[in-house]
C-alpha positions as CSV (number, residue, x, y, z in Angstrom):
1,M,11.0,10.0,-14.9
2,P,9.7,10.1,-12.1
3,G,10.1,11.7,-8.7
4,A,12.2,14.5,-11.3
5,G,12.9,17.4,-9.5
6,D,9.7,16.6,-6.8
7,W,10.7,18.4,-3.6
8,V,7.4,16.4,-1.9
9,G,9.0,13.6,-2.3
10,T,9.8,10.5,0.5
11,S,12.3,10.1,3.0
12,R,14.2,7.7,1.4
13,C,14.7,6.1,-2.2
14,S,12.6,1.9,-2.1
15,C,10.3,0.2,-3.9
16,S,6.8,1.5,-4.1
17,L,4.5,0.6,-0.9
18,C,7.5,-0.6,0.8
19,V,6.7,-2.4,4.2
20,F,10.8,-1.0,5.3
21,A,9.3,2.8,4.6
22,S,7.3,5.5,7.0
23,R,4.2,5.7,7.5
24,H,4.3,9.0,5.0
25,D,6.2,7.3,2.9
26,V,3.6,4.6,2.2
27,L,0.9,7.0,2.4
28,L,1.8,8.8,-0.6
29,S,3.3,5.7,-3.0
30,I,-0.5,4.5,-1.9
31,G,-1.5,8.2,-3.5
32,R,0.5,8.5,-6.1
33,R,-0.1,5.1,-6.9
34,P,-4.1,3.4,-5.9
35,R,-3.9,1.0,-8.4
36,L,-0.8,-0.7,-6.4
37,A,-2.2,0.0,-4.2
38,D,-5.6,-1.7,-4.0
39,L,-3.8,-4.9,-5.5
40,Y,-1.7,-5.3,-2.8
41,A,-5.1,-5.1,-0.7
42,E,-6.5,-7.7,-2.8
43,V,-3.7,-9.6,-1.9
44,E,-3.7,-8.9,1.4
45,Q,-7.8,-9.4,1.5
46,V,-7.5,-13.2,-0.3
47,R,-4.6,-14.3,1.4
48,G,-5.7,-13.2,5.1
49,D,-2.1,-11.4,5.6
50,S,-0.7,-7.9,6.3
51,F,1.3,-5.7,4.6
52,R,3.7,-5.7,7.3
53,A,2.7,-6.7,10.7
54,D,1.4,-3.7,12.5
55,W,-0.4,-1.7,9.0
56,R,-3.4,-4.1,7.1
57,I,-2.7,-2.2,3.0
58,T,-6.7,-1.4,3.8
59,D,-6.5,0.5,6.3
60,L,-4.0,2.6,4.8
61,I,-5.4,2.7,2.0
62,R,-8.9,4.0,4.3
63,H,-6.4,6.7,6.6
64,A,-4.9,8.5,3.1
65,E,-8.7,8.8,1.8
66,Q,-10.6,10.0,5.2
67,C,-7.9,11.9,6.4
68,G,-5.4,13.1,3.9
69,A,-2.3,11.2,2.5
70,P,1.2,13.9,2.0
71,D,0.9,16.5,-1.1
72,L,1.8,13.6,-4.1
73,G,4.0,15.6,-6.0
74,V,4.2,13.5,-9.5
75,V,1.8,10.4,-9.7
76,C,2.8,7.4,-11.1
77,P,-0.5,6.0,-13.0
78,D,-0.9,2.2,-13.1
79,D,-2.3,1.6,-16.5
80,G,0.1,0.2,-19.0
81,P,0.6,-3.3,-20.0
82,E,3.3,-3.9,-17.2
83,F,0.9,-3.0,-14.8
84,T,-2.4,-5.4,-16.6
85,A,0.4,-8.0,-17.2
86,L,1.7,-8.0,-13.0
87,T,-2.3,-7.4,-12.4
88,K,-2.7,-11.0,-14.1
89,Q,0.0,-13.5,-12.6
90,V,-1.1,-12.2,-9.4
91,R,-4.5,-13.0,-9.3
92,A,-2.7,-16.2,-11.6
93,A,-0.8,-16.7,-8.1
94,L,-3.9,-16.0,-5.6
95,K,-5.8,-18.7,-7.4
96,K,-2.9,-21.3,-6.3
97,K,-3.2,-22.6,-2.6
98,P,-0.5,-20.6,-0.8
99,R,2.9,-22.0,0.3
100,K,2.1,-21.7,3.9
101,E,-0.9,-20.8,6.1
102,P,-0.9,-17.1,6.2
103,E,-1.1,-15.9,9.9
104,L,-2.7,-12.1,10.7
105,A,0.4,-10.3,13.2
106,R,-0.9,-7.2,13.6
107,R,-0.5,-5.1,16.8
108,A,-3.5,-5.3,18.8
109,G,-5.2,-1.2,18.9
110,R,-2.4,0.6,16.9
111,T,-3.5,3.8,15.5
112,L,-2.5,5.4,12.0
113,C,-2.5,8.6,13.5
114,D,-3.3,10.4,16.6
115,G,-6.6,11.5,17.3
116,C,-7.6,10.2,13.9
117,T,-11.4,8.0,14.8
118,A,-12.1,7.3,11.0
119,H,-10.3,3.8,11.4
120,G,-12.2,2.9,14.7
C-alpha cells in the first residue's frame, strides 16, 4: 500500500496533485508521481489554464527539479495499464474543443520559495 510506514508523508490525506494541497505536499507529489505531473503540465500547456490560480504545474515541476523537492519517501510508479489508459483518455479529451475558454488567473509576482531565483 503506498505510504504505509512512510513517515515523510504529506500533511493531509488527498488525491495526488490536489489543488487544495500545500506547496510542500504538491512538490512531494510531483516527486512521487512525475509522469502524472507531466500529464497535468500537458493539459495546462494545451488548454492554457493553470493548475491553480496562483501556481502553474510547469513552474512547480521546475521548482522541484532546480530547488529540490522534499524527501520523497515512497515513490508511486506510474507505469501500469491504468496510467496508460488515463493518458490516452486525457489526450483524447485534449483534442476536443474545451467546454469553456480557459482564463489564466495567476497572481503576478508570486514566487514559489523565498530567495529562489530558478523561476524568474
